[in-house]
N, C-alpha and C positions, 0 to 999 in steps of 0.2 A: 651642155649645164646642168652641174648638180645638180639637187637638190637633195639638203638634208633633215632627216627624221625625225628629232632628236624621242621623242614621245611612243614611242612604239614600243618600246625598250625598258622602259619605265611601267607601262602600261601593266606589263605580265606581270613584273617584281613588283606589283600593288599587289596582282591577283592572286599571285604567287602569298604576300605576308598579312593578306588579307584573313584566304582561303589554312591558314596556319596558326594564325590568330584567334579565329574562333570558338575551334575547341579551345585551345588554352584562356580564354575569356570564360568560355562557359563552364568549365572547373575548373574557377576561382570564383564562378559565384555560390556550384555546388557545394567547393568548400565552405564558402560563408552560410551558410544557407545550413548547411551541416555544423557547422563549428555550433551556432546560435541553434538547434536544436536539442546538441546537449548540453550546454547551458542549462536552457531553460528546464530539460529533463535534471540535471543535476538540481537545482533549484527545487522542483517540484518535491526527488529521494528526499534531502532535509527539511520540508517541511511538513512531507509523511512521515517521519520518519521521531521531528517532535511532536505531533498529531501521538503516533505511538504511544509516546512515553509518556505525556501526559493519560493517554487513555488507560496505561500501561498502572501509571499513580492512580487517579481513580480506583482502581479495578484492586490494588490492592487497599487500598482503603475500605471499603464495601468491605470485601473479607471480613477485616480487623472487626467493624464494626458486628460482623454477625458475628463473625468467631465471641467477640463478648456478651453480644447478650446472650447466646448459644451455651454459655461457659456456665462450668456446675453450679458456682457461687449464685450467678443469678436466678439461675432456672429453681432454683431452691428459693430464694427471695422472692420472685413471684406465687411460687408453692406457696406460701408461708401468706403471702401476700391476699392470695384468690380460698385461701383455708382446705387447698387440696393436705388430700392424704397418702405418703405413699402406700399403695399397698404389700405387702407381704408376700401371697399368695398368688399369685393375677392370674385365672386362669385363660387359657388365650382362645381364640377358635380356629381348628385345625380341617382344613378343608382336605378331598384328597384334589390326591395330588392332578391325578389322571380326569377326574370331573372337570375341573374346572376348564382346565385343554380343550378339551374334547368343544365344548360352549362355542369356541368360535374358531 
């Protein structure tokens, strides 16, 4: 009598498919996760650039306000308002260069 065993060969092919398919599945999962991280990083970069631009604009506005406050016309106006007189021959304090340096 002859006995037929058709499942023996199929088990080997299933093991081969599973063995070759697992790295493929892990590779696809890894690529999807990597793509997701790249997209998240690009989004963070865009938001960071927008924040930098707003900070730069605020910095420029602050510098403009400071320069306007320290302009010659404004300083003269503030001096006249406080009744300050411009000294024509100011006397400056002079310190010896090495005497000051030796204290530290």
